[in-house]
ZAMARGU-4260 file (C-alpha; in steps of 0.2 Angstrom, whole numbers, plus 5000, padded with zeros to 4 digits):
<rodrens>
0) 5320/5238/4811 | 5319/5255/4802 | 5313/5270/4812 | 5297/5271/4801 | 5292/5253/4806
5) 5297/5255/4824 | 5286/5271/4826 | 5270/5262/4821 | 5258/5259/4836 | 5253/5267/4852
10) 5265/5276/4865 | 5262/5281/4883 | 5270/5297/4890 | 5284/5294/4902 | 5291/5311/4905
15) 5290/5328/4897 | 5304/5341/4901 | 5310/5357/4894 | 5327/5366/4896 | 5328/5385/4897
20) 5342/5395/4890 | 5352/5393/4905 | 5349/5374/4905 | 5336/5374/4919 | 5325/5359/4918
25) 5306/5361/4920 | 5291/5350/4918 | 5277/5360/4910 | 5264/5346/4913 | 5270/5341/4930
30) 5281/5326/4937 | 5269/5312/4930 | 5260/5318/4915 | 5248/5308/4905 | 5249/5306/4886
35) 5246/5295/4872 | 5254/5296/4855 | 5249/5285/4840 | 5257/5283/4823 | 5248/5273/4810
40) 5255/5263/4795 | 5245/5275/4784 | 5255/5290/4790 | 5242/5297/4802 | 5247/5303/4819
45) 5238/5309/4835 | 5245/5315/4852 | 5236/5320/4868 | 5245/5326/4883 | 5238/5331/4900
50) 5244/5337/4917 | 5243/5323/4930 | 5234/5333/4942 | 5223/5342/4930 | 5210/5352/4940
55) 5192/5350/4937 | 5180/5365/4932 | 5171/5374/4946 | 5155/5373/4936 | 5146/5359/4927
60) 5155/5362/4910 | 5163/5373/4898 | 5147/5382/4893 | 5147/5391/4910 | 5166/5390/4915
65) 5174/5405/4922 | 5189/5412/4912 | 5202/5406/4925 | 5195/5388/4923 | 5195/5390/4904
70) 5213/5396/4905 | 5219/5382/4916 | 5210/5369/4906 | 5218/5375/4890 | 5236/5376/4898
75) 5235/5359/4906 | 5231/5350/4890 | 5239/5348/4873 | 5232/5339/4858 | 5234/5339/4839
80) 5233/5326/4825 | 5237/5325/4806 | 5249/5316/4794 | 5267/5312/4798 | 5283/5308/4788
85) 5301/5305/4791 | 5316/5315/4786 | 5332/5306/4791 | 5330/5304/4810 | 5317/5317/4812
90) 5298/5315/4812 | 5288/5328/4804 | 5270/5331/4811 | 5259/5340/4798 | 5246/5348/4810
95) 5227/5348/4803 | 5218/5348/4820 | 5224/5355/4836 | 5218/5362/4853 | 5229/5377/4849
100) 5222/5385/4833 | 5239/5393/4829 | 5246/5375/4826 | 5234/5371/4812 | 5244/5371/4796
105) 5261/5370/4805 | 5274/5357/4802 | 5282/5352/4819 | 5299/5344/4818 | 5304/5331/4831
110) 5321/5322/4832 | 5317/5304/4836 | 5328/5291/4845 | 5323/5273/4850 | 5330/5265/4866
115) 5322/5248/4869 | 5304/5250/4872 | 5306/5269/4873 | 5304/5283/4860 | 5312/5300/4864
120) 5306/5315/4854 | 5316/5331/4855 | 5309/5348/4849 | 5319/5362/4841 | 5323/5377/4852
125) 5309/5386/4844 | 5296/5375/4851 | 5283/5386/4861 | 5273/5378/4876 | 5263/5390/4887
130) 5271/5405/4878 | 5289/5401/4882 | 5301/5395/4868 | 5311/5381/4875 | 5317/5364/4868
135) 5308/5350/4875 | 5311/5331/4877 | 5297/5319/4878 | 5300/5301/4883 | 5287/5288/4877
140) 5285/5269/4881 | 5277/5258/4869 | 5260/5251/4874 | 5257/5233/4874 | 5245/5228/4860
</rodrens>
């Protein structure tokens, strides 16, 4: 099966790790992050990732949230969607919607590797999460249909 055919479907996040310049491992979304990644046959993709222990707002909603809660909510969630295409063993995400407005219009490159029912996506070292530029490795498991 080709990489293009194998990507299509829905994936659940298993792990999200980053490595700093000294090789130290970190988990920016905690030990058991939640996430879903979807690739369609028509070339669309969508991804959402959240911290497992994402705190609730201290108010009734975003309209009256305090700045600290807004910052925590923003930093504990990652979401974007757009079109995708392949370039060798890389998946290129063309972002047209994103929680982070700076990602809109960007092309995000991910090296892809398949291992059984798992998809491993690796970001380049220029990947920035929470202000730090560190390469990340995201492990996904195919969801049952």
